[in-house]
All heavy atoms as TSV, in Angstrom:
chain	resi	resn	atom	element	x	y	z
A	1	MET	N	N	-9.792	6.162	-10.379
A	1	MET	CA	C	-8.846	6.249	-11.447
A	1	MET	C	C	-7.515	5.690	-10.928
A	1	MET	O	O	-7.178	5.773	-9.748
A	1	MET	CB	C	-8.697	7.678	-11.911
A	1	MET	CG	C	-7.735	7.873	-13.035
A	1	MET	SD	S	-7.869	9.506	-13.751
A	1	MET	CE	C	-8.454	9.080	-15.352
A	2	ASN	N	N	-6.735	5.170	-11.821
A	2	ASN	CA	C	-5.463	4.557	-11.490
A	2	ASN	C	C	-4.497	5.582	-10.886
A	2	ASN	O	O	-4.247	6.619	-11.504
A	2	ASN	CB	C	-4.870	3.948	-12.780
A	2	ASN	CG	C	-3.698	3.060	-12.490
A	2	ASN	OD1	O	-3.259	2.930	-11.382
A	2	ASN	ND2	N	-3.212	2.422	-13.539
A	3	PRO	N	N	-3.967	5.325	-9.712
A	3	PRO	CA	C	-3.078	6.281	-9.055
A	3	PRO	C	C	-1.796	6.613	-9.886
A	3	PRO	O	O	-1.311	7.729	-9.854
A	3	PRO	CB	C	-2.686	5.629	-7.746
A	3	PRO	CG	C	-3.723	4.605	-7.490
A	3	PRO	CD	C	-4.229	4.190	-8.820
A	4	ILE	N	N	-1.306	5.611	-10.628
A	4	ILE	CA	C	-0.112	5.845	-11.434
A	4	ILE	C	C	-0.404	6.853	-12.529
A	4	ILE	O	O	0.405	7.722	-12.825
A	4	ILE	CB	C	0.395	4.510	-11.999
A	4	ILE	CG1	C	0.909	3.631	-10.884
A	4	ILE	CG2	C	1.502	4.762	-13.038
A	4	ILE	CD1	C	1.348	2.269	-11.291
A	5	LEU	N	N	-1.596	6.791	-13.088
A	5	LEU	CA	C	-1.989	7.766	-14.120
A	5	LEU	C	C	-2.089	9.183	-13.543
A	5	LEU	O	O	-1.578	10.124	-14.135
A	5	LEU	CB	C	-3.311	7.359	-14.752
A	5	LEU	CG	C	-3.861	8.283	-15.824
A	5	LEU	CD1	C	-2.903	8.295	-17.036
A	5	LEU	CD2	C	-5.244	7.838	-16.258
A	6	VAL	N	N	-2.669	9.307	-12.357
A	6	VAL	CA	C	-2.780	10.622	-11.724
A	6	VAL	C	C	-1.422	11.173	-11.395
A	6	VAL	O	O	-1.123	12.356	-11.656
A	6	VAL	CB	C	-3.687	10.512	-10.461
A	6	VAL	CG1	C	-3.677	11.831	-9.693
A	6	VAL	CG2	C	-5.070	10.108	-10.853
A	7	ILE	N	N	-0.520	10.336	-10.866
A	7	ILE	CA	C	0.829	10.780	-10.543
A	7	ILE	C	C	1.567	11.200	-11.809
A	7	ILE	O	O	2.306	12.190	-11.812
A	7	ILE	CB	C	1.584	9.691	-9.745
A	7	ILE	CG1	C	0.985	9.527	-8.358
A	7	ILE	CG2	C	3.042	10.021	-9.637
A	7	ILE	CD1	C	1.467	8.376	-7.583
A	8	SER	N	N	1.376	10.457	-12.871
A	8	SER	CA	C	2.016	10.814	-14.150
A	8	SER	C	C	1.549	12.148	-14.675
A	8	SER	O	O	2.346	12.964	-15.147
A	8	SER	CB	C	1.750	9.729	-15.196
A	8	SER	OG	O	2.259	8.494	-14.788
A	9	ILE	N	N	0.266	12.407	-14.573
A	9	ILE	CA	C	-0.282	13.688	-15.033
A	9	ILE	C	C	0.252	14.828	-14.198
A	9	ILE	O	O	0.631	15.887	-14.711
A	9	ILE	CB	C	-1.837	13.648	-15.031
A	9	ILE	CG1	C	-2.351	12.678	-16.104
A	9	ILE	CG2	C	-2.402	15.032	-15.259
A	9	ILE	CD1	C	-3.834	12.411	-16.019
A	10	ILE	N	N	0.342	14.614	-12.886
A	10	ILE	CA	C	0.870	15.662	-12.013
A	10	ILE	C	C	2.349	15.916	-12.345
A	10	ILE	O	O	2.787	17.060	-12.373
A	10	ILE	CB	C	0.673	15.296	-10.525
A	10	ILE	CG1	C	-0.825	15.344	-10.190
A	10	ILE	CG2	C	1.451	16.220	-9.610
A	10	ILE	CD1	C	-1.188	14.802	-8.834
A	11	ALA	N	N	3.114	14.871	-12.560
A	11	ALA	CA	C	4.525	15.015	-12.906
A	11	ALA	C	C	4.690	15.767	-14.200
A	11	ALA	O	O	5.554	16.639	-14.314
A	11	ALA	CB	C	5.189	13.643	-12.970
A	12	LEU	N	N	3.856	15.474	-15.203
A	12	LEU	CA	C	3.923	16.173	-16.459
A	12	LEU	C	C	3.590	17.644	-16.295
A	12	LEU	O	O	4.166	18.527	-16.957
A	12	LEU	CB	C	2.997	15.526	-17.473
A	12	LEU	CG	C	3.479	14.207	-18.106
A	12	LEU	CD1	C	2.371	13.586	-18.943
A	12	LEU	CD2	C	4.720	14.437	-18.908
A	13	SER	N	N	2.654	17.937	-15.411
A	13	SER	CA	C	2.282	19.345	-15.153
A	13	SER	C	C	3.451	20.111	-14.567
A	13	SER	O	O	3.749	21.228	-14.984
A	13	SER	CB	C	1.095	19.412	-14.187
A	13	SER	OG	O	-0.039	18.831	-14.775
A	14	PHE	N	N	4.116	19.498	-13.588
A	14	PHE	CA	C	5.248	20.203	-12.974
A	14	PHE	C	C	6.420	20.293	-13.946
A	14	PHE	O	O	7.181	21.272	-13.953
A	14	PHE	CB	C	5.693	19.527	-11.683
A	14	PHE	CG	C	4.758	19.803	-10.550
A	14	PHE	CD1	C	4.025	18.844	-9.955
A	14	PHE	CD2	C	4.618	21.112	-10.069
A	14	PHE	CE1	C	3.149	19.112	-8.910
A	14	PHE	CE2	C	3.772	21.413	-9.016
A	14	PHE	CZ	C	3.048	20.414	-8.448
A	15	TRP	N	N	6.623	19.291	-14.798
A	15	TRP	CA	C	7.666	19.366	-15.822
A	15	TRP	C	C	7.349	20.512	-16.809
A	15	TRP	O	O	8.248	21.206	-17.224
A	15	TRP	CB	C	7.791	18.014	-16.537
A	15	TRP	CG	C	8.914	18.005	-17.505
A	15	TRP	CD1	C	8.838	18.040	-18.879
A	15	TRP	CD2	C	10.299	18.004	-17.192
A	15	TRP	NE1	N	10.084	18.050	-19.401
A	15	TRP	CE2	C	11.009	18.034	-18.404
A	15	TRP	CE3	C	10.996	18.006	-15.988
A	15	TRP	CZ2	C	12.409	18.021	-18.467
A	15	TRP	CZ3	C	12.400	17.975	-16.053
A	15	TRP	CH2	C	13.062	17.990	-17.263
A	16	SER	N	N	6.104	20.668	-17.156
A	16	SER	CA	C	5.694	21.737	-18.043
A	16	SER	C	C	6.010	23.094	-17.389
A	16	SER	O	O	6.486	24.010	-18.093
A	16	SER	CB	C	4.196	21.629	-18.350
A	16	SER	OG	O	3.752	22.733	-19.086
A	17	LEU	N	N	5.740	23.247	-16.137
A	17	LEU	CA	C	6.090	24.498	-15.431
A	17	LEU	C	C	7.575	24.760	-15.434
A	17	LEU	O	O	8.016	25.890	-15.685
A	17	LEU	CB	C	5.567	24.442	-13.985
A	17	LEU	CG	C	4.076	24.499	-13.790
A	17	LEU	CD1	C	3.740	24.256	-12.326
A	17	LEU	CD2	C	3.527	25.830	-14.244
A	18	PHE	N	N	8.375	23.738	-15.200
A	18	PHE	CA	C	9.829	23.870	-15.203
A	18	PHE	C	C	10.322	24.314	-16.580
A	18	PHE	O	O	11.119	25.253	-16.682
A	18	PHE	CB	C	10.473	22.547	-14.800
A	18	PHE	CG	C	11.966	22.555	-14.971
A	18	PHE	CD1	C	12.772	23.230	-14.077
A	18	PHE	CD2	C	12.547	21.865	-16.014
A	18	PHE	CE1	C	14.136	23.244	-14.252
A	18	PHE	CE2	C	13.910	21.867	-16.195
A	18	PHE	CZ	C	14.729	22.541	-15.284
A	19	ILE	N	N	9.862	23.664	-17.621
A	19	ILE	CA	C	10.279	24.001	-18.993
A	19	ILE	C	C	9.865	25.425	-19.352
A	19	ILE	O	O	10.573	26.179	-20.010
A	19	ILE	CB	C	9.721	23.005	-20.004
A	19	ILE	CG1	C	10.330	21.620	-19.761
A	19	ILE	CG2	C	9.960	23.439	-21.419
A	19	ILE	CD1	C	11.813	21.538	-19.956
A	20	THR	N	N	8.669	25.860	-18.905
A	20	THR	CA	C	8.181	27.197	-19.176
A	20	THR	C	C	9.082	28.253	-18.521
A	20	THR	O	O	9.471	29.236	-19.157
A	20	THR	CB	C	6.748	27.343	-18.674
A	20	THR	OG1	O	5.934	26.390	-19.345
A	20	THR	CG2	C	6.220	28.728	-18.963
A	21	PHE	N	N	9.416	28.047	-17.254
A	21	PHE	CA	C	10.284	29.005	-16.586
A	21	PHE	C	C	11.671	29.021	-17.226
A	21	PHE	O	O	12.289	30.085	-17.336
A	21	PHE	CB	C	10.374	28.705	-15.081
A	21	PHE	CG	C	9.164	29.077	-14.310
A	21	PHE	CD1	C	8.492	28.136	-13.533
A	21	PHE	CD2	C	8.662	30.354	-14.369
A	21	PHE	CE1	C	7.377	28.480	-12.826
A	21	PHE	CE2	C	7.510	30.723	-13.671
A	21	PHE	CZ	C	6.878	29.773	-12.890
A	22	LYS	N	N	12.154	27.878	-17.629
A	22	LYS	CA	C	13.445	27.816	-18.314
A	22	LYS	C	C	13.410	28.584	-19.616
A	22	LYS	O	O	14.316	29.336	-19.958
A	22	LYS	CB	C	13.840	26.357	-18.550
A	22	LYS	CG	C	15.205	26.222	-19.194
A	22	LYS	CD	C	15.588	24.768	-19.367
A	22	LYS	CE	C	16.909	24.679	-20.070
A	22	LYS	NZ	N	17.284	23.298	-20.341
A	23	ALA	N	N	12.317	28.394	-20.383
A	23	ALA	CA	C	12.197	29.110	-21.656
A	23	ALA	C	C	12.116	30.630	-21.465
A	23	ALA	O	O	12.779	31.370	-22.200
A	23	ALA	CB	C	10.930	28.645	-22.396
A	24	ILE	N	N	11.379	31.081	-20.459
A	24	ILE	CA	C	11.273	32.515	-20.215
A	24	ILE	C	C	12.662	33.059	-19.801
A	24	ILE	O	O	13.059	34.131	-20.260
A	24	ILE	CB	C	10.228	32.792	-19.131
A	24	ILE	CG1	C	8.816	32.511	-19.693
A	24	ILE	CG2	C	10.324	34.242	-18.626
A	24	ILE	CD1	C	7.732	32.578	-18.653
A	25	TYR	N	N	13.383	32.309	-18.978
A	25	TYR	CA	C	14.713	32.730	-18.588
A	25	TYR	C	C	15.636	32.842	-19.803
A	25	TYR	O	O	16.354	33.822	-19.949
A	25	TYR	CB	C	15.283	31.737	-17.583
A	25	TYR	CG	C	16.730	32.000	-17.234
A	25	TYR	CD1	C	17.094	33.038	-16.399
A	25	TYR	CD2	C	17.735	31.193	-17.795
A	25	TYR	CE1	C	18.430	33.283	-16.106
A	25	TYR	CE2	C	19.066	31.430	-17.501
A	25	TYR	CZ	C	19.413	32.466	-16.652
A	25	TYR	OH	O	20.746	32.721	-16.385
A	26	LEU	N	N	15.630	31.849	-20.675
A	26	LEU	CA	C	16.462	31.889	-21.867
A	26	LEU	C	C	16.081	33.017	-22.806
A	26	LEU	O	O	16.945	33.664	-23.405
A	26	LEU	CB	C	16.428	30.553	-22.588
A	26	LEU	CG	C	17.117	29.396	-21.845
A	26	LEU	CD1	C	16.895	28.082	-22.600
A	26	LEU	CD2	C	18.591	29.655	-21.640
A	27	ILE	N	N	14.781	33.266	-22.952
A	27	ILE	CA	C	14.333	34.368	-23.800
A	27	ILE	C	C	14.840	35.700	-23.286
A	27	ILE	O	O	15.260	36.562	-24.028
A	27	ILE	CB	C	12.796	34.372	-23.942
A	27	ILE	CG1	C	12.341	33.192	-24.804
A	27	ILE	CG2	C	12.287	35.677	-24.553
A	27	ILE	CD1	C	10.838	32.976	-24.763
A	28	LEU	N	N	14.811	35.865	-21.964
A	28	LEU	CA	C	15.221	37.153	-21.387
A	28	LEU	C	C	16.741	37.340	-21.346
A	28	LEU	O	O	17.218	38.490	-21.439
A	28	LEU	CB	C	14.645	37.277	-19.972
A	28	LEU	CG	C	13.129	37.448	-19.874
A	28	LEU	CD1	C	12.696	37.421	-18.404
A	28	LEU	CD2	C	12.703	38.740	-20.553
A	29	THR	N	N	17.484	36.264	-21.224
A	29	THR	CA	C	18.920	36.412	-21.042
A	29	THR	C	C	19.759	36.256	-22.316
A	29	THR	O	O	20.848	36.819	-22.412
A	29	THR	CB	C	19.446	35.406	-19.981
A	29	THR	OG1	O	19.129	34.077	-20.405
A	29	THR	CG2	C	18.843	35.691	-18.628
A	30	LYS	N	N	19.305	35.487	-23.260
A	30	LYS	CA	C	20.095	35.241	-24.472
A	30	LYS	C	C	19.668	36.164	-25.596
A	30	LYS	O	O	18.577	36.765	-25.539
A	30	LYS	CB	C	19.904	33.799	-24.941
A	30	LYS	CG	C	20.214	32.737	-23.923
A	30	LYS	CD	C	21.686	32.567	-23.742
A	30	LYS	CE	C	21.948	31.462	-22.748
A	30	LYS	NZ	N	23.293	31.250	-22.437
A	31	GLU	N	N	20.519	36.277	-26.583
A	31	GLU	CA	C	20.161	37.058	-27.781
A	31	GLU	C	C	19.046	36.284	-28.481
A	31	GLU	O	O	19.170	35.095	-28.773
A	31	GLU	CB	C	21.358	37.215	-28.675
A	31	GLU	CG	C	21.107	38.116	-29.882
A	31	GLU	CD	C	22.338	38.326	-30.704
A	31	GLU	OE1	O	23.445	38.322	-30.125
A	31	GLU	OE2	O	22.181	38.494	-31.920
A	32	PHE	N	N	17.964	36.966	-28.782
A	32	PHE	CA	C	16.768	36.291	-29.275
A	32	PHE	C	C	16.219	37.068	-30.457
A	32	PHE	O	O	16.036	38.282	-30.350
A	32	PHE	CB	C	15.726	36.193	-28.129
A	32	PHE	CG	C	14.554	35.381	-28.465
A	32	PHE	CD1	C	14.599	34.009	-28.504
A	32	PHE	CD2	C	13.341	36.021	-28.757
A	32	PHE	CE1	C	13.497	33.260	-28.830
A	32	PHE	CE2	C	12.219	35.270	-29.068
A	32	PHE	CZ	C	12.302	33.898	-29.102
A	33	LYS	N	N	15.981	36.357	-31.535
A	33	LYS	CA	C	15.406	37.008	-32.719
A	33	LYS	C	C	13.870	36.919	-32.610
A	33	LYS	O	O	13.315	35.850	-32.466
A	33	LYS	CB	C	15.856	36.305	-34.003
A	33	LYS	CG	C	17.316	36.400	-34.255
A	33	LYS	CD	C	17.739	35.705	-35.491
A	33	LYS	CE	C	19.232	35.793	-35.685
A	33	LYS	NZ	N	19.708	34.997	-36.788
A	34	GLY	N	N	13.227	38.032	-32.635
A	34	GLY	CA	C	11.786	38.074	-32.486
A	34	GLY	C	C	11.363	38.982	-31.345
A	34	GLY	O	O	12.182	39.498	-30.597
A	35	ASN	N	N	10.095	39.120	-31.195
A	35	ASN	CA	C	9.506	39.951	-30.131
A	35	ASN	C	C	9.508	39.153	-28.845
A	35	ASN	O	O	8.802	38.163	-28.710
A	35	ASN	CB	C	8.104	40.390	-30.545
A	35	ASN	CG	C	7.532	41.400	-29.616
A	35	ASN	OD1	O	8.169	41.752	-28.609
A	35	ASN	ND2	N	6.372	41.889	-29.949
A	36	LYS	N	N	10.293	39.599	-27.861
A	36	LYS	CA	C	10.393	38.851	-26.583
A	36	LYS	C	C	9.058	38.815	-25.869
A	36	LYS	O	O	8.693	37.778	-25.303
A	36	LYS	CB	C	11.448	39.487	-25.701
A	36	LYS	CG	C	12.847	39.251	-26.174
A	36	LYS	CD	C	13.853	39.796	-25.196
A	36	LYS	CE	C	15.251	39.493	-25.686
A	36	LYS	NZ	N	16.293	39.777	-24.710
A	37	THR	N	N	8.307	39.884	-25.892
A	37	THR	CA	C	7.006	39.908	-25.181
A	37	THR	C	C	6.053	38.864	-25.732
A	37	THR	O	O	5.414	38.181	-24.986
A	37	THR	CB	C	6.391	41.308	-25.309
A	37	THR	OG1	O	7.345	42.272	-24.867
A	37	THR	CG2	C	5.153	41.406	-24.444
A	38	THR	N	N	6.006	38.758	-27.050
A	38	THR	CA	C	5.121	37.784	-27.683
A	38	THR	C	C	5.487	36.365	-27.275
A	38	THR	O	O	4.647	35.548	-26.919
A	38	THR	CB	C	5.158	37.919	-29.214
A	38	THR	OG1	O	4.791	39.220	-29.558
A	38	THR	CG2	C	4.220	36.921	-29.881
A	39	TRP	N	N	6.780	36.054	-27.291
A	39	TRP	CA	C	7.203	34.693	-26.986
A	39	TRP	C	C	7.043	34.386	-25.485
A	39	TRP	O	O	6.728	33.262	-25.126
A	39	TRP	CB	C	8.670	34.490	-27.421
A	39	TRP	CG	C	8.742	34.215	-28.890
A	39	TRP	CD1	C	9.067	35.090	-29.857
A	39	TRP	CD2	C	8.347	33.003	-29.537
A	39	TRP	NE1	N	8.955	34.477	-31.068
A	39	TRP	CE2	C	8.522	33.197	-30.916
A	39	TRP	CE3	C	7.906	31.780	-29.102
A	39	TRP	CZ2	C	8.235	32.212	-31.851
A	39	TRP	CZ3	C	7.620	30.803	-30.018
A	39	TRP	CH2	C	7.808	31.021	-31.385
A	40	ILE	N	N	7.185	35.381	-24.646
A	40	ILE	CA	C	6.925	35.139	-23.212
A	40	ILE	C	C	5.458	34.852	-22.999
A	40	ILE	O	O	5.095	33.946	-22.235
A	40	ILE	CB	C	7.421	36.339	-22.372
A	40	ILE	CG1	C	8.944	36.370	-22.370
A	40	ILE	CG2	C	6.856	36.280	-20.954
A	40	ILE	CD1	C	9.542	37.572	-21.700
A	41	LEU	N	N	4.578	35.575	-23.659
A	41	LEU	CA	C	3.140	35.300	-23.535
A	41	LEU	C	C	2.800	33.910	-24.054
A	41	LEU	O	O	1.944	33.220	-23.498
A	41	LEU	CB	C	2.318	36.377	-24.270
A	41	LEU	CG	C	2.346	37.753	-23.610
A	41	LEU	CD1	C	1.628	38.772	-24.525
A	41	LEU	CD2	C	1.719	37.704	-22.261
A	42	ILE	N	N	3.425	33.500	-25.155
A	42	ILE	CA	C	3.187	32.172	-25.688
A	42	ILE	C	C	3.623	31.079	-24.680
A	42	ILE	O	O	2.928	30.089	-24.486
A	42	ILE	CB	C	3.904	31.995	-27.052
A	42	ILE	CG1	C	3.210	32.840	-28.110
A	42	ILE	CG2	C	3.876	30.515	-27.473
A	42	ILE	CD1	C	3.946	32.936	-29.412
A	43	THR	N	N	4.782	31.280	-24.064
A	43	THR	CA	C	5.248	30.271	-23.138
A	43	THR	C	C	4.455	30.278	-21.816
A	43	THR	O	O	4.482	29.285	-21.085
A	43	THR	CB	C	6.768	30.470	-22.804
A	43	THR	OG1	O	6.943	31.786	-22.315
A	43	THR	CG2	C	7.615	30.254	-24.021
A	44	MET	N	N	3.743	31.324	-21.536
A	44	MET	CA	C	2.887	31.389	-20.335
A	44	MET	C	C	1.786	30.345	-20.386
A	44	MET	O	O	1.235	29.999	-19.360
A	44	MET	CB	C	2.326	32.767	-20.144
A	44	MET	CG	C	3.330	33.838	-19.827
A	44	MET	SD	S	4.173	33.577	-18.305
A	44	MET	CE	C	2.949	34.170	-17.156
A	45	VAL	N	N	1.448	29.834	-21.561
A	45	VAL	CA	C	0.463	28.786	-21.701
A	45	VAL	C	C	0.897	27.572	-20.879
A	45	VAL	O	O	0.073	26.861	-20.312
A	45	VAL	CB	C	0.231	28.431	-23.203
A	45	VAL	CG1	C	-0.653	27.191	-23.328
A	45	VAL	CG2	C	-0.374	29.608	-23.893
A	46	GLY	N	N	2.204	27.347	-20.822
A	46	GLY	CA	C	2.725	26.240	-20.015
A	46	GLY	C	C	2.482	26.404	-18.522
A	46	GLY	O	O	2.547	25.452	-17.786
A	47	ILE	N	N	2.276	27.606	-18.082
A	47	ILE	CA	C	1.964	27.856	-16.676
A	47	ILE	C	C	0.457	27.807	-16.445
A	47	ILE	O	O	-0.015	27.224	-15.474
A	47	ILE	CB	C	2.543	29.219	-16.206
A	47	ILE	CG1	C	4.065	29.172	-16.255
A	47	ILE	CG2	C	2.071	29.570	-14.825
A	47	ILE	CD1	C	4.717	30.502	-15.963
A	48	ILE	N	N	-0.277	28.420	-17.345
A	48	ILE	CA	C	-1.746	28.513	-17.192
A	48	ILE	C	C	-2.403	27.149	-17.267
A	48	ILE	O	O	-3.306	26.833	-16.485
A	48	ILE	CB	C	-2.319	29.490	-18.242
A	48	ILE	CG1	C	-1.770	30.901	-17.954
A	48	ILE	CG2	C	-3.836	29.498	-18.197
A	48	ILE	CD1	C	-2.053	31.874	-19.070
A	49	GLY	N	N	-1.953	26.292	-18.181
A	49	GLY	CA	C	-2.569	24.988	-18.359
A	49	GLY	C	C	-2.535	24.126	-17.094
A	49	GLY	O	O	-3.567	23.641	-16.638
A	50	PRO	N	N	-1.364	23.890	-16.511
A	50	PRO	CA	C	-1.336	23.102	-15.276
A	50	PRO	C	C	-2.105	23.716	-14.132
A	50	PRO	O	O	-2.709	22.996	-13.332
A	50	PRO	CB	C	0.177	22.997	-14.939
A	50	PRO	CG	C	0.846	23.166	-16.262
A	50	PRO	CD	C	-0.023	24.109	-17.024
A	51	ILE	N	N	-2.072	25.041	-14.025
A	51	ILE	CA	C	-2.836	25.685	-12.932
A	51	ILE	C	C	-4.309	25.425	-13.114
A	51	ILE	O	O	-5.033	25.100	-12.172
A	51	ILE	CB	C	-2.529	27.173	-12.863
A	51	ILE	CG1	C	-1.107	27.384	-12.377
A	51	ILE	CG2	C	-3.504	27.913	-11.954
A	51	ILE	CD1	C	-0.615	28.828	-12.442
A	52	LEU	N	N	-4.815	25.552	-14.330
A	52	LEU	CA	C	-6.253	25.297	-14.577
A	52	LEU	C	C	-6.574	23.829	-14.312
A	52	LEU	O	O	-7.650	23.501	-13.784
A	52	LEU	CB	C	-6.628	25.665	-16.029
A	52	LEU	CG	C	-6.676	27.157	-16.325
A	52	LEU	CD1	C	-6.961	27.374	-17.792
A	52	LEU	CD2	C	-7.721	27.837	-15.465
A	53	TRP	N	N	-5.660	22.925	-14.683
A	53	TRP	CA	C	-5.910	21.495	-14.431
A	53	TRP	C	C	-5.975	21.245	-12.940
A	53	TRP	O	O	-6.847	20.475	-12.477
A	53	TRP	CB	C	-4.831	20.641	-15.048
A	53	TRP	CG	C	-5.053	19.185	-14.770
A	53	TRP	CD1	C	-5.941	18.392	-15.428
A	53	TRP	CD2	C	-4.481	18.414	-13.728
A	53	TRP	NE1	N	-5.914	17.164	-14.851
A	53	TRP	CE2	C	-5.031	17.150	-13.816
A	53	TRP	CE3	C	-3.523	18.672	-12.769
A	53	TRP	CZ2	C	-4.652	16.117	-12.948
A	53	TRP	CZ3	C	-3.165	17.661	-11.881
A	53	TRP	CH2	C	-3.734	16.400	-11.997
A	54	ILE	N	N	-5.055	21.834	-12.156
A	54	ILE	CA	C	-5.042	21.601	-10.734
A	54	ILE	C	C	-6.328	22.165	-10.082
A	54	ILE	O	O	-6.926	21.538	-9.204
A	54	ILE	CB	C	-3.789	22.210	-10.073
A	54	ILE	CG1	C	-2.564	21.414	-10.467
A	54	ILE	CG2	C	-3.908	22.305	-8.573
A	54	ILE	CD1	C	-1.244	22.014	-10.083
A	55	ILE	N	N	-6.781	23.310	-10.573
A	55	ILE	CA	C	-7.979	23.952	-9.979
A	55	ILE	C	C	-9.265	23.234	-10.372
A	55	ILE	O	O	-10.100	22.924	-9.554
A	55	ILE	CB	C	-8.047	25.406	-10.378
A	55	ILE	CG1	C	-6.908	26.191	-9.715
A	55	ILE	CG2	C	-9.378	26.043	-9.972
A	55	ILE	CD1	C	-6.744	27.616	-10.223
A	56	LYS	N	N	-9.436	22.949	-11.674
A	56	LYS	CA	C	-10.736	22.439	-12.168
A	56	LYS	C	C	-10.679	20.967	-12.557
A	56	LYS	O	O	-11.546	20.203	-12.235
A	56	LYS	CB	C	-11.203	23.254	-13.328
A	56	LYS	CG	C	-11.494	24.677	-12.949
A	56	LYS	CD	C	-12.179	25.431	-14.050
A	56	LYS	CE	C	-12.379	26.853	-13.574
A	56	LYS	NZ	N	-13.699	27.343	-13.753
A	57	GLY	N	N	-9.637	20.551	-13.289
A	57	GLY	CA	C	-9.611	19.204	-13.835
A	57	GLY	C	C	-9.402	18.140	-12.793
A	57	GLY	O	O	-9.908	17.029	-12.899
A	58	LYS	N	N	-8.648	18.453	-11.733
A	58	LYS	CA	C	-8.409	17.469	-10.681
A	58	LYS	C	C	-9.707	17.098	-9.999
A	58	LYS	O	O	-9.892	15.946	-9.633
A	58	LYS	CB	C	-7.411	18.062	-9.684
A	58	LYS	CG	C	-6.891	17.103	-8.688
A	58	LYS	CD	C	-5.819	17.819	-7.857
A	58	LYS	CE	C	-5.342	16.917	-6.743
A	58	LYS	NZ	N	-4.397	17.599	-5.867
A	59	LYS	N	N	-10.603	18.033	-9.876
A	59	LYS	CA	C	-11.907	17.744	-9.242
A	59	LYS	C	C	-12.728	16.812	-10.103
A	59	LYS	O	O	-13.488	15.975	-9.590
A	59	LYS	CB	C	-12.679	19.041	-9.022
A	59	LYS	CG	C	-12.041	19.960	-7.983
A	59	LYS	CD	C	-12.790	21.271	-7.885
A	59	LYS	CE	C	-12.036	22.216	-7.000
A	59	LYS	NZ	N	-12.631	23.555	-6.992
A	60	LEU	N	N	-12.575	16.886	-11.419
A	60	LEU	CA	C	-13.333	16.020	-12.306
A	60	LEU	C	C	-12.794	14.600	-12.301
A	60	LEU	O	O	-13.574	13.624	-12.500
A	60	LEU	CB	C	-13.301	16.586	-13.749
A	60	LEU	CG	C	-13.947	17.975	-13.909
A	60	LEU	CD1	C	-13.712	18.471	-15.340
A	60	LEU	CD2	C	-15.423	17.920	-13.617
A	61	ILE	N	N	-11.500	14.449	-12.065
A	61	ILE	CA	C	-10.887	13.104	-12.088
A	61	ILE	C	C	-11.210	12.353	-10.800
A	61	ILE	O	O	-11.544	11.193	-10.838
A	61	ILE	CB	C	-9.366	13.195	-12.290
A	61	ILE	CG1	C	-9.080	13.665	-13.714
A	61	ILE	CG2	C	-8.688	11.861	-12.061
A	61	ILE	CD1	C	-7.640	13.891	-13.995
A	62	CYS	N	N	-11.075	13.020	-9.652
A	62	CYS	CA	C	-11.244	12.328	-8.367
A	62	CYS	C	C	-12.663	12.143	-7.974
A	62	CYS	O	O	-13.611	12.612	-8.266
A	62	CYS	CB	C	-10.535	13.107	-7.261
A	62	CYS	SG	S	-8.775	13.146	-7.555
């Protein structure tokens, strides 16, 4: 597989992790309308997805 494509996918995964942590931080620190627990669980998908890709998907690509 093209190395540039693999590097791009890895970069997107880490960017997703960064945005997820930023969202959780903003939910916890700012005034937020809605259930904070629900929104934190929703944003956790941004952490779980890249971890699953690194564990299982990377093996399928290489």
